[in-house]
C-alpha positions in Angstrom: -5.4 -67.2 41.6 -6.4 -63.6 42.3 -9.0 -61.7 40.3 -7.8 -59.1 37.9 -8.1 -55.5 39.0 -11.0 -53.7 37.4 -10.3 -51.1 34.8 -12.1 -47.8 35.0 -13.1 -45.4 32.2 -10.3 -43.0 33.5 -7.8 -45.8 33.0 -8.9 -46.3 29.4 -8.8 -42.5 28.7 -5.4 -42.2 30.4 -3.9 -45.0 28.3 -5.1 -43.6 25.0 -2.2 -41.3 24.2 0.4 -44.1 24.6 -1.7 -46.7 22.7 -2.4 -44.3 19.9 1.3 -43.5 19.5 2.4 -47.1 19.4 -0.4 -49.1 17.8 -1.5 -49.1 14.1 -5.1 -48.3 13.2 -6.6 -51.4 11.6 -9.6 -51.6 9.3 -13.0 -53.2 10.0 -14.1 -55.4 7.1 -17.5 -56.9 6.2 -17.6 -60.6 6.3 -20.0 -61.1 3.4 -19.8 -64.9 3.4 -20.6 -65.1 7.1 -23.4 -62.5 6.7 -25.1 -64.6 4.0 -25.0 -67.7 6.2 -26.2 -65.9 9.4 -28.6 -63.5 7.7 -27.3 -60.3 9.3 -24.4 -57.9 9.3 -21.0 -59.2 10.5 -17.8 -57.1 10.7 -14.3 -58.3 11.5 -11.7 -56.1 13.1 -8.4 -56.9 11.5 -6.2 -56.8 14.6 -4.0 -59.5 13.0 -2.5 -56.7 10.9 -0.8 -55.3 14.1 3.0 -55.6 14.2 2.6 -58.3 16.9 -0.3 -59.9 15.1 -2.6 -59.5 18.1 -4.9 -57.2 20.0 -2.7 -57.8 23.1 -0.3 -55.1 22.0 -2.9 -52.5 23.1 -2.9 -53.7 26.7 0.9 -54.2 26.8 1.5 -50.6 25.6 -1.1 -49.3 28.1 0.7 -51.2 31.0 4.1 -50.1 30.0 2.9 -46.5 30.0 2.1 -46.8 33.7 5.5 -48.1 34.8 8.1 -45.8 36.3 11.1 -45.0 34.2 14.6 -45.5 35.5 15.9 -46.5 39.0 
């Protein structure tokens, strides 16, 4: 198995337009029950609200944006 290629800051900045156009913004919610048990602030990012139900859509859209179009 080969190691994955490293992702640079430029890669992330370059992917932003495609990801922003295709991915819904999801809220961050306080997890009060967990906060009470742990004694500190806890926030949950609700990526399960994405159309695909996962954070993986961001990486998929970013990758598709780098592929050539057509033959």
